[in-house]
Residue frames relative to the residue before (quaternion, step in Angstrom):
aa qw qx qy qz dx dy dz
M 1.0000 0.0000 0.0000 0.0000 0.00 0.00 0.00
G 0.4277 -0.7207 0.4516 0.3062 3.59 1.25 -0.40
Q 0.7777 -0.3258 0.2468 0.4777 3.53 -1.30 -0.35
L 0.5043 -0.6670 0.4574 0.3025 3.56 -1.01 0.79
S 0.4885 -0.6368 0.5092 0.3108 3.55 -1.08 0.71
F 0.6117 -0.5443 0.4372 0.3721 3.57 -1.24 0.54
Y 0.7300 0.4267 -0.2326 0.4805 3.58 1.07 -0.72
S 0.4236 0.7164 -0.4615 0.3071 3.59 1.24 0.04
A 0.5892 -0.5921 0.4216 0.3528 3.56 -1.18 0.65
E 0.7173 0.4504 -0.2526 0.4678 3.58 1.09 -0.62
A 0.5512 0.6409 -0.3823 0.3733 3.58 1.30 0.02
R 0.7968 0.1692 -0.0992 0.5716 3.61 1.18 -0.28
Q 0.6373 -0.5338 0.3943 0.3917 3.58 -1.25 0.22
P 0.5188 -0.6287 0.4665 0.3434 3.63 -1.00 0.71
C 0.0349 -0.7873 0.6156 0.0060 3.60 -1.15 0.62
V 0.6906 -0.4930 0.3423 0.4037 3.54 -1.36 0.33
G 0.5977 0.5915 -0.3619 0.4025 3.60 1.07 -0.59
D 0.5361 0.6347 -0.3945 0.3926 3.58 1.23 -0.37
L 0.5456 0.6354 -0.3966 0.3759 3.61 1.17 -0.45
A 0.4627 0.6613 -0.4575 0.3731 3.58 1.24 -0.12
G 0.5802 0.5906 -0.3758 0.4164 3.59 1.15 -0.51
L 0.6238 0.5240 -0.3403 0.4696 3.57 1.07 -0.61
L 0.6686 0.4989 -0.2841 0.4726 3.55 1.10 -0.79
C 0.5610 0.5649 -0.3996 0.4544 3.61 1.18 -0.34
G 0.7093 0.3841 -0.2460 0.5374 3.57 1.14 -0.62
P 0.8027 -0.2818 0.1876 0.4911 3.61 -0.97 -0.77
G 0.4141 0.7313 -0.4684 0.2724 3.65 1.19 0.11
R 0.1826 -0.7752 0.5995 0.0789 3.51 -1.29 0.57
A 0.2396 -0.7394 0.6102 0.1536 3.56 -1.14 0.67
L 0.0762 -0.7812 0.6188 0.0330 3.53 -1.14 0.70
G 0.2828 -0.7797 0.5400 0.1433 3.52 -0.67 1.14
F 0.0898 -0.7854 0.6120 0.0232 3.58 -1.26 0.48
A 0.8366 0.1867 -0.1487 0.4931 3.57 -1.31 0.47
R 0.6860 -0.5194 0.2802 0.4255 3.53 0.79 1.16
G 0.7319 -0.4525 0.2295 0.4548 3.54 0.92 0.93
R 0.5273 0.6473 -0.4208 0.3547 3.63 1.13 0.18
A 0.7717 0.1070 -0.1026 0.6184 3.60 1.28 -0.17
A 0.0382 -0.7885 0.6138 0.0082 3.54 -1.24 0.42
R 0.1877 -0.7447 0.6222 0.1518 3.52 -1.37 0.22
V 0.2645 -0.7392 0.5987 0.1590 3.52 -1.31 0.39
S 0.0103 -0.7937 0.6083 -0.0048 3.59 -0.96 0.81
V 0.0188 -0.7897 0.6132 0.0063 3.55 -1.19 0.55
T 0.2593 -0.7590 0.5813 0.1370 3.55 -0.99 0.84
V 0.0688 -0.8021 0.5930 -0.0133 3.59 -0.80 1.09
D 0.6015 -0.6455 0.3728 0.2872 3.49 -1.28 0.50
T 0.7883 0.2115 -0.1330 0.5622 3.68 1.11 -0.38
R 0.5864 -0.5832 0.4344 0.3566 3.53 -1.25 0.49
D 0.6090 0.5547 -0.3497 0.4463 3.60 1.05 -0.73
R 0.6527 0.4979 -0.3149 0.4763 3.57 0.99 -0.83
A 0.6228 0.5481 -0.3218 0.4563 3.58 1.04 -0.82
A 0.6625 0.4985 -0.3005 0.4714 3.58 0.94 -0.95
A 0.6479 0.5084 -0.3267 0.4637 3.62 0.97 -0.75
V 0.6375 0.5128 -0.3404 0.4635 3.62 1.02 -0.67
V 0.6225 0.5335 -0.3245 0.4718 3.56 1.03 -0.85
A 0.6577 0.5019 -0.3072 0.4703 3.62 0.92 -0.88
A 0.6553 0.5006 -0.3208 0.4659 3.61 0.98 -0.77
L 0.6421 0.5023 -0.3265 0.4784 3.57 1.03 -0.69
A 0.6336 0.5285 -0.3398 0.4514 3.59 0.99 -0.73
E 0.5877 0.5683 -0.3613 0.4485 3.60 1.12 -0.60
R 0.7303 0.3948 -0.2109 0.5160 3.53 1.18 -0.63
G 0.5797 -0.6402 0.3394 0.3726 3.57 1.27 0.36
V 0.5637 0.5710 -0.3765 0.4631 3.55 1.27 0.42
Q 0.2547 -0.7666 0.5772 0.1198 3.54 -0.65 1.17
A 0.0234 -0.7915 0.6100 -0.0295 3.61 -1.09 0.76
R 0.2742 -0.7345 0.5952 0.1760 3.50 -1.29 0.37
I 0.3427 -0.7207 0.5700 0.1957 3.55 -1.31 0.46
E 0.0404 -0.7805 0.6236 0.0193 3.59 -0.96 0.86
L 0.3761 -0.6923 0.5728 0.2260 3.54 -1.10 0.81
V 0.1209 -0.7878 0.6030 0.0336 3.54 -0.81 1.07
T 0.0965 -0.7823 0.6146 0.0309 3.57 -0.83 1.05
T 0.0713 -0.7976 0.5990 0.0035 3.57 -0.79 1.05
P 0.2682 -0.7612 0.5686 0.1592 3.64 -0.60 1.13
V 0.0575 0.7707 -0.6328 0.0486 3.56 -0.95 0.92
R 0.3654 -0.7070 0.5608 0.2284 3.57 -1.22 0.57
G 0.3366 -0.7963 0.4718 0.1733 3.55 -0.40 1.25
E 0.6986 0.4910 -0.2834 0.4365 3.64 1.07 -0.61
A 0.5471 0.6250 -0.4170 0.3689 3.61 1.16 -0.25
T 0.4198 -0.6877 0.5277 0.2688 3.56 -1.12 0.69
E 0.6881 -0.4969 0.3393 0.4054 3.52 -1.30 0.21
D 0.6758 0.5035 -0.3056 0.4431 3.61 1.11 -0.65
D 0.8147 0.2690 -0.1248 0.4983 3.58 0.82 -0.98
A 0.4211 0.7016 -0.4831 0.3114 3.60 1.20 0.17
P 0.3992 -0.7023 0.5283 0.2615 3.58 -0.89 0.94
A 0.6139 -0.5447 0.4164 0.3913 3.57 -1.20 0.43
P 0.4811 -0.6729 0.4639 0.3171 3.61 -0.86 0.86
D 0.5696 -0.5942 0.4401 0.3589 3.52 -1.19 0.61
E 0.6134 -0.5355 0.4178 0.4030 3.50 -1.26 0.42
P 0.5152 -0.6408 0.4505 0.3478 3.61 -0.99 0.72
V 0.2939 -0.7451 0.5806 0.1464 3.48 -1.08 0.89
A 0.1961 -0.8084 0.5469 0.0943 3.53 -0.47 1.16
E 0.0525 -0.7785 0.6254 -0.0034 3.54 -0.88 1.04
E 0.4760 -0.6505 0.5027 0.3125 3.52 -0.95 0.84
H 0.4271 -0.7365 0.4689 0.2352 3.56 -0.74 1.09
P 0.4319 -0.7002 0.4905 0.2873 3.63 -0.70 0.93
G 0.7738 0.3414 -0.2695 0.4604 3.50 -1.07 0.77
V 0.6886 0.3801 -0.2730 0.5539 3.58 1.32 -0.07
E 0.3655 -0.7544 0.5039 0.2082 3.54 -0.59 1.13
A 0.3428 -0.7552 0.5264 0.1871 3.55 -0.75 1.10
V 0.2398 -0.7464 0.6029 0.1480 3.54 -1.15 0.71
E 0.4350 -0.7188 0.4737 0.2638 3.57 -0.67 1.09
D 0.5003 -0.6312 0.5014 0.3161 3.56 -1.01 0.82
E 0.1844 -0.7751 0.5971 0.0935 3.51 -1.00 0.86
V 0.1435 -0.8181 0.5564 0.0238 3.57 -0.83 0.98
V 0.3758 -0.6938 0.5646 0.2419 3.50 -1.30 0.34
P 0.3509 -0.7532 0.5125 0.2166 3.65 -0.55 1.09
D 0.4710 -0.6684 0.5038 0.2784 3.55 -1.10 0.67
D 0.0903 0.8424 -0.5206 0.1058 3.59 0.26 1.27
G 0.5520 -0.6580 0.3795 0.3439 3.58 1.29 0.18
L 0.3851 0.7194 -0.5034 0.2841 3.64 1.23 0.22
D 0.5211 -0.6522 0.4535 0.3121 3.56 -1.12 0.72
E 0.7912 0.1884 -0.0978 0.5735 3.61 1.03 -0.75
P 0.4596 -0.6859 0.4798 0.2968 3.63 -0.88 0.90
P 0.5210 -0.6192 0.4681 0.3549 3.62 -1.06 0.53
D 0.5735 -0.6139 0.4285 0.3326 3.51 -1.22 0.56
E 0.7217 0.4011 -0.2388 0.5112 3.54 1.09 -0.69
V 0.5906 -0.5684 0.4426 0.3637 3.56 -1.27 0.39
I 0.4302 -0.6854 0.5135 0.2854 3.59 -0.85 0.89
D 0.4704 -0.7411 0.4326 0.2059 3.57 -0.99 0.94
D 0.5305 0.6381 -0.4380 0.3457 3.65 1.17 -0.25
P 0.3547 -0.7489 0.5123 0.2257 3.63 -0.70 1.01
V 0.5295 -0.6106 0.4755 0.3474 3.57 -1.22 0.45
D 0.3700 -0.7125 0.5532 0.2222 3.56 -0.92 0.97
L 0.1340 -0.7839 0.6048 0.0419 3.53 -0.77 1.09
D 0.4588 -0.6702 0.4996 0.3011 3.60 -0.94 0.81
E 0.4127 -0.6913 0.5463 0.2310 3.50 -1.03 0.98
P 0.5063 -0.6357 0.4682 0.3469 3.63 -0.95 0.77
V 0.2155 -0.7745 0.5857 0.1032 3.55 -1.01 0.81
D 0.2735 -0.7419 0.5940 0.1479 3.57 -0.88 1.05
D 0.0124 0.8334 -0.5514 0.0361 3.57 -0.25 1.23
E 0.3679 0.7218 -0.5033 0.3005 3.56 1.14 0.48
P 0.3688 -0.7449 0.5026 0.2378 3.65 -0.67 1.08
D 0.3796 -0.6869 0.5760 0.2287 3.50 -1.21 0.73
G 0.0809 0.8053 -0.5828 0.0732 3.59 -1.06 0.62
F 0.3404 -0.7173 0.5706 0.2100 3.55 -1.32 0.13
A 0.4962 -0.6513 0.4895 0.3001 3.56 -1.10 0.75
P 0.5013 -0.6492 0.4592 0.3411 3.65 -0.95 0.71
V 0.2892 -0.7447 0.5838 0.1448 3.54 -1.17 0.78
V 0.3153 -0.7389 0.5695 0.1740 3.59 -0.86 1.05
I 0.3045 -0.7843 0.5192 0.1499 3.58 -0.67 1.17
G 0.8007 -0.1278 0.1161 0.5737 3.63 0.84 -0.92
S 0.5680 -0.6054 0.4370 0.3463 3.56 -1.32 0.12
G 0.4212 -0.7314 0.4507 0.2906 3.63 1.21 -0.31
R 0.4329 0.7117 -0.4589 0.3091 3.63 1.22 0.33
S 0.2929 -0.8077 0.4964 0.1239 3.63 -0.76 1.05
R 0.7735 0.2559 -0.1562 0.5584 3.63 1.18 -0.27
P 0.6522 -0.5347 0.3443 0.4125 3.61 -1.12 0.57
A 0.4565 -0.6891 0.4898 0.2772 3.52 -1.00 0.79
E 0.5466 -0.6060 0.4768 0.3266 3.52 -1.21 0.59
H 0.5943 -0.5803 0.4169 0.3691 3.45 -1.19 0.60
E 0.1467 -0.7908 0.5919 0.0527 3.52 -0.86 1.06
P 0.5046 -0.6542 0.4666 0.3158 3.57 -0.94 0.81
E 0.5270 -0.6323 0.4675 0.3223 3.55 -1.08 0.70
P 0.4741 -0.6867 0.4560 0.3093 3.59 -0.84 0.91
E 0.5027 -0.6530 0.4799 0.3010 3.50 -1.12 0.71
P 0.5364 -0.6297 0.4426 0.3462 3.59 -0.97 0.71
E 0.4816 -0.6827 0.4788 0.2697 3.50 -0.98 0.95
A 0.5104 -0.6427 0.4774 0.3139 3.51 -1.10 0.79
E 0.5007 -0.6659 0.4638 0.3013 3.54 -0.96 0.88
T 0.4665 -0.6873 0.4912 0.2622 3.50 -0.91 1.04
A 0.4977 -0.6638 0.4818 0.2820 3.53 -0.96 0.93
P 0.5964 -0.5767 0.4077 0.3814 3.64 -1.02 0.64
E 0.6373 0.5389 -0.3476 0.4274 3.58 0.97 -0.75
A 0.6548 0.5077 -0.3115 0.4652 3.57 1.06 -0.85
K 0.6337 0.5158 -0.3400 0.4656 3.61 0.98 -0.74
T 0.6500 0.5152 -0.3261 0.4536 3.58 0.93 -0.78
A 0.6583 0.5051 -0.3127 0.4624 3.55 1.00 -0.82
E 0.6404 0.5227 -0.3257 0.4589 3.55 1.07 -0.81
L 0.6574 0.4903 -0.3203 0.4741 3.63 0.91 -0.77
A 0.6492 0.5225 -0.3256 0.4468 3.55 1.00 -0.79
G 0.6390 0.5238 -0.3138 0.4678 3.55 1.07 -0.75
H 0.6407 0.5254 -0.3239 0.4568 3.56 1.06 -0.69
S 0.6724 0.5060 -0.3126 0.4407 3.59 0.98 -0.81
E 0.5823 0.5959 -0.3775 0.4041 3.58 1.16 -0.57
D 0.6679 0.5134 -0.3169 0.4357 3.63 1.10 -0.55
E 0.5594 0.6067 -0.3969 0.4018 3.55 1.26 -0.26
P 0.4326 -0.7140 0.4732 0.2814 3.65 -0.81 0.90
V 0.3676 -0.6877 0.5835 0.2269 3.48 -1.26 0.64
V 0.2993 -0.7736 0.5399 0.1431 3.58 -0.84 1.04
I 0.1562 -0.7715 0.6140 0.0578 3.54 -0.84 1.06
E 0.2212 -0.8011 0.5487 0.0908 3.53 -0.80 1.08
S 0.0811 0.7558 -0.6486 0.0375 3.55 -1.10 0.70
W 0.3475 -0.7384 0.5469 0.1871 3.55 -1.30 0.30
Q 0.1721 -0.7960 0.5754 0.0751 3.56 -0.85 1.04
V 0.1968 -0.7516 0.6238 0.0855 3.53 -0.95 1.05
T 0.0011 0.8087 -0.5846 0.0659 3.57 -0.74 1.09
T 0.2938 -0.7404 0.5742 0.1893 3.55 -0.93 0.93
A 0.5773 -0.5306 0.4602 0.4164 3.54 -1.32 -0.04
F 0.5681 -0.5255 0.4787 0.4146 3.56 -1.28 0.15
R 0.0189 0.8176 -0.5678 0.0936 3.58 -0.65 1.18
T 0.5110 -0.6402 0.4752 0.3212 3.56 -1.10 0.70
D 0.6847 0.4984 -0.3068 0.4343 3.63 1.02 -0.65
L 0.6401 0.4830 -0.3448 0.4880 3.57 1.29 0.14
A 0.4477 0.7148 -0.4355 0.3146 3.56 1.32 -0.08
G 0.6486 0.5226 -0.3208 0.4509 3.60 0.92 -0.83
L 0.6414 0.5157 -0.3183 0.4706 3.61 1.00 -0.85
A 0.6805 0.4853 -0.3058 0.4560 3.57 0.86 -0.90
A 0.6241 0.5500 -0.3385 0.4398 3.57 1.02 -0.75
Q 0.6618 0.5084 -0.3051 0.4588 3.60 1.05 -0.73
W 0.7767 0.3762 -0.1756 0.4737 3.56 1.02 -0.82
L 0.6843 0.4337 -0.2760 0.5172 3.57 1.28 0.16
D 0.0463 -0.7357 0.6745 0.0406 3.52 -1.12 0.82
G 0.7580 -0.1242 0.0111 0.6402 3.47 0.28 1.39
D 0.7519 -0.2787 0.2375 0.5482 3.58 -0.53 -1.19
R 0.5763 0.6025 -0.3689 0.4109 3.59 1.27 -0.01
K 0.3878 -0.7141 0.5365 0.2276 3.55 -1.02 0.87
V 0.0025 -0.7974 0.6012 -0.0525 3.54 -0.83 1.03
V 0.4376 -0.6462 0.5463 0.3041 3.55 -1.34 0.28
P 0.4914 -0.6701 0.4474 0.3306 3.66 -0.70 0.92
P 0.5508 -0.5977 0.4613 0.3558 3.56 -1.11 0.64
G 0.8314 0.1700 -0.1421 0.5095 3.55 -0.97 0.90
F 0.3084 0.7816 -0.4984 0.2135 3.59 1.17 0.41
T 0.0878 -0.7888 0.6076 0.0310 3.55 -0.96 0.95
L 0.3530 -0.7382 0.5410 0.1943 3.57 -1.11 0.65
D 0.0949 -0.7570 0.6413 0.0813 3.55 -1.04 0.79
G 0.7463 -0.4306 0.2719 0.4286 3.57 -1.27 0.09
A 0.6478 0.5418 -0.3200 0.4294 3.58 1.02 -0.81
A 0.6643 0.4773 -0.2984 0.4917 3.57 0.98 -0.84
L 0.6379 0.5218 -0.3202 0.4671 3.57 1.02 -0.84
R 0.6148 0.5649 -0.3386 0.4339 3.57 1.07 -0.74
L 0.6841 0.4549 -0.2712 0.5015 3.59 0.95 -0.88
W 0.5964 0.5474 -0.3549 0.4677 3.60 1.09 -0.63
A 0.6865 0.4638 -0.2855 0.4818 3.60 0.84 -0.94
L 0.6371 0.5468 -0.3269 0.4339 3.54 1.03 -0.81
A 0.7257 0.4408 -0.2528 0.4639 3.61 0.97 -0.79
S 0.8542 0.0253 0.0287 0.5185 3.64 0.81 -0.83
G 0.4453 0.7023 -0.4649 0.3037 3.65 1.12 0.35
R 0.1341 0.7733 -0.6133 0.0891 3.58 -1.10 0.60
W 0.5127 -0.6322 0.4916 0.3096 3.53 -1.28 0.48
V 0.5490 -0.5508 0.5156 0.3596 3.55 -1.27 0.48
E 0.6018 -0.5973 0.3769 0.3729 3.62 -0.95 0.74
S 0.6878 0.4588 -0.2901 0.4819 3.59 0.98 -0.65
G 0.4651 -0.6994 0.4359 0.3234 3.60 1.27 -0.20
S 0.5213 0.6738 -0.3886 0.3511 3.57 1.29 0.12
G 0.8086 0.0805 -0.0440 0.5812 3.61 1.25 -0.12
Y 0.3645 -0.7109 0.5598 0.2201 3.52 -1.33 0.24
L 0.2431 -0.7871 0.5577 0.1015 3.54 -1.00 0.95
L 0.1442 -0.7339 0.6572 0.0935 3.54 -1.10 0.82
G 0.3530 -0.7807 0.4813 0.1854 3.54 -0.37 1.31
L 0.2748 -0.7442 0.5941 0.1329 3.56 -1.18 0.77
D 0.5915 -0.5549 0.4604 0.3608 3.52 -1.38 0.12
P 0.3199 -0.7690 0.5142 0.2046 3.63 -0.43 1.11
E 0.6705 0.4937 -0.3083 0.4600 3.63 1.16 -0.41
A 0.7382 0.3373 -0.2180 0.5420 3.58 1.26 -0.03
P 0.0373 -0.8565 0.5141 0.0267 3.65 0.61 1.05
D 0.5939 0.5841 -0.3761 0.4058 3.62 1.11 -0.48
T 0.6535 0.5187 -0.3324 0.4398 3.60 1.14 -0.33
H 0.5219 0.6972 -0.4022 0.2823 3.62 1.15 -0.45
E 0.7130 0.4485 -0.2748 0.4636 3.60 0.78 -0.97
A 0.6249 0.5409 -0.3309 0.4554 3.56 1.07 -0.72
L 0.6656 0.4809 -0.2994 0.4859 3.57 1.00 -0.78
R 0.5982 0.5389 -0.3707 0.4629 3.62 1.05 -0.62
K 0.6696 0.4747 -0.3170 0.4751 3.61 0.92 -0.77
A 0.6361 0.5198 -0.3378 0.4594 3.62 0.99 -0.73
L 0.6445 0.5138 -0.3180 0.4686 3.60 1.04 -0.73
A 0.6350 0.5238 -0.3135 0.4734 3.58 1.09 -0.76
T 0.6190 0.5489 -0.3321 0.4531 3.57 1.08 -0.76
S 0.6734 0.4898 -0.2714 0.4827 3.56 1.19 -0.65
G 0.5975 -0.5936 0.3515 0.4088 3.56 1.29 0.16
L 0.6448 0.4808 -0.3209 0.5001 3.56 1.27 0.44
P 0.1292 -0.7860 0.6018 0.0586 3.62 0.11 1.22
S 0.0343 -0.8078 0.5877 -0.0307 3.58 -0.98 0.81
T 0.3912 -0.6768 0.5702 0.2526 3.53 -1.40 0.19
L 0.3675 -0.7256 0.5433 0.2081 3.56 -0.94 0.94
L 0.1600 -0.7864 0.5941 0.0552 3.56 -0.72 1.15
T 0.3679 -0.7115 0.5567 0.2202 3.53 -1.10 0.77
G 0.7376 -0.4192 0.2993 0.4366 3.56 -1.28 0.03
K 0.6750 0.5107 -0.2959 0.4426 3.55 1.01 -0.83
A 0.7089 0.4284 -0.2459 0.5035 3.57 1.23 -0.49
G 0.6987 -0.4553 0.2774 0.4771 3.60 1.23 0.37
G 0.5872 0.5900 -0.3575 0.4234 3.55 1.25 0.15
P 0.5030 0.0638 -0.7610 -0.4047 1.43 -2.26 -0.96
A 0.1868 0.7708 -0.5840 0.1730 3.55 -0.85 0.99
L 0.3515 -0.6736 0.5989 0.2531 3.53 -1.34 0.29
R 0.1960 -0.7999 0.5626 0.0722 3.58 -0.76 1.11
V 0.1516 -0.7737 0.6136 0.0432 3.49 -0.86 1.12
V 0.0014 0.8028 -0.5942 0.0492 3.60 -0.68 1.07
G 0.6418 0.5141 -0.4063 0.3983 3.56 -1.31 0.34
R 0.5755 -0.6440 0.4019 0.3043 3.53 -0.99 0.98
R 0.6944 0.4815 -0.2879 0.4506 3.57 0.82 -0.97
R 0.6640 0.4976 -0.3104 0.4637 3.56 0.94 -0.81
L 0.6543 0.4934 -0.3139 0.4794 3.60 1.00 -0.78
E 0.6080 0.5339 -0.3574 0.4664 3.60 1.09 -0.61
R 0.6651 0.4886 -0.3047 0.4754 3.56 0.93 -0.85
L 0.6275 0.5285 -0.3376 0.4615 3.62 0.96 -0.75
A 0.6620 0.4933 -0.3036 0.4757 3.58 0.93 -0.92
E 0.6391 0.5170 -0.3333 0.4617 3.60 1.01 -0.72
L 0.6808 0.5083 -0.3006 0.4333 3.60 0.91 -0.86
V 0.7377 0.4234 -0.2386 0.4687 3.59 0.85 -0.93
G 0.4225 -0.7215 0.4714 0.2806 3.63 1.14 -0.36
R 0.7374 -0.4225 0.2936 0.4376 3.51 -1.36 -0.15
A 0.6121 -0.5783 0.3989 0.3631 3.56 -1.17 0.65
P 0.4509 -0.6667 0.5031 0.3147 3.65 -0.91 0.76
R 0.6555 -0.5246 0.3821 0.3863 3.51 -1.28 0.47
G 0.8049 0.2857 -0.2100 0.4758 3.57 -0.93 0.88
V 0.5982 0.5578 -0.3801 0.4319 3.62 1.24 -0.12
A 0.4793 -0.6891 0.4721 0.2695 3.56 -0.85 1.03
E 0.5562 -0.6304 0.4367 0.3203 3.56 -1.03 0.84
R 0.6432 0.5583 -0.3237 0.4121 3.56 1.06 -0.68
T 0.6995 0.4243 -0.2648 0.5104 3.56 1.27 -0.22
W 0.6911 0.4956 -0.2875 0.4406 3.66 1.15 -0.22
P 0.5206 -0.6432 0.4521 0.3329 3.61 -0.94 0.80
A 0.1181 0.7547 -0.6388 0.0922 3.52 -1.15 0.77
A 0.5172 -0.6550 0.4574 0.3070 3.53 -1.11 0.74
C-alpha cells in the first residue's frame, strides 16, 4: 500500500471527534442538560459489528453498551394496508456488560466539569394498565316449558387434509416476523456535547457546514454500516434513512475526500453512497486502514 496518507485512520491517534463517522451513517446524537452533555447511539445489523463498534469507542476512551432490539413486522401486509410496526423492544444482550448512562445535573454552573457526572438517567418503568376481568357465566336458559323434540344434527363432513393444511398456513401468515438488530449507546458525556451541537439543529440531524471526512471518521462509518455490493463491483456506505437531508451533503463531503460516489435510494439498496472503481476503492481501503478484529471481510473495504 506504500506510505500512509496524512488522512489515514492509522496516521494519528484516535479521538472523540472520530464519532462523527457514526453520525455519517445511521448514528444519532442526543443532547442533555441544556447542551452540556450528549450521547451517541447507532443501530447495526449484527452482534459482531456491534462488538467492533464498542471496541473502537473504547480505543477513544468512550464506554458503551450493547442492547438487542427486536422489531415485530408482518411480512404479508401490503404497503397500503400494513399496520404500523410495533415499537422496538430493547433487551440488554446477555454476555455484554451494560454501562449505566451518566448524566450532568443542571446545577447552574458556568463551566461544565471535565469528567462525566455520575448520576444515572431515570427511566420510566413500564406500567401494565390492562384491567383484569372474568367472562360472564350463563346459569340457565330461562325456559318454563318442555322443549319440543329437535332432530339430531347431522355429523359434519370430515375436513380434507388439503383444507386443514391451507387453514394452518393462513393462520401462520398472521404471525409477525421478528427482525433483530443491535444498538450501541454511549453514556451522556460532556466531551460529546460539542459533537452533538454540530450535528443537531434542534431535534433535526444535520451535517456541519464545511464538514470534511478523514480516515478515522470513515473507519467508524464503514464499521457501522459499510458493506460490499452483492456483485462485488462497489462498496456501500450506509446512510441514515431518517435524515434524508444529510445524504447529499455527505456525498459532497466524500467527494472532497477524493472518493466520488453515487447516491442510492431505498429501492436500489440504499440509502447509501456507492464507491466504485479500482483506484477509488484502493484509496478508501488506505484511508480506513486494516479491518478490526472480528469484522467480516465481506463488510470491510479492500482494493
